[in-house]
Phi, psi and omega in degrees: 000137177230128176232153182221139170276114188279312186205167177230133179281137173240113184283128184226158183283341184201132178306302191293324176298318181292322178294321182297318180284307185292322180274307185285316183272323182264341180082020177291158176273139174268104185281315180210151174208092188240126176288126180263322170206196185297331185239351186241133176234154169260106182239118182240130176230153175216160181294152179300131178083358177288139173258356175196168179087089178232171174254136167261113177281113188247116179290130178299138179227119177089164187293329179289322175287321180297319178297335183275346180301123176084357183224031183296337185245024175064029181089355178275162164299124180240353185224141188228116183257109180270134177234160178264358178207092185301308187299321177301311184286322176301314181292321178294325175296314177303317183292338181258020170065031173282134184275121172260133174280350184202165174282157179300145177228159184249123179243168178306329185270351178149192178262135191212152173207142178273136177222167180236143173274167185295353180263357174104358177289139182261134182229152163258136163264126185226136164240116181298144179290000000 
């Protein structure tokens, strides 16, 4: 048996604002942007060069989902962006006004720094050791 985790839904306040951040500022690839009805779209993005592992950008609908924007993981780092060149990607993210919560640090597993998307979600940028 072979199974793969294809994607994770990320609740965002607005499709276009999320696309602008992930695609324009981070350089993610826009895999799909399909209208499902007047208010709902299937928006899938993935990191550049990735052959799997994408985000489904899901527009918040209703008070429960709106309250979850930026806090889907209860304040913990919930998303992990792995890179083959930490220094390159860290510099590019800083140049694109990505907010880092800390300076890069070296851990036994690699180089890492916590950053936030504009919606409040906490991420690790990691280069494995």
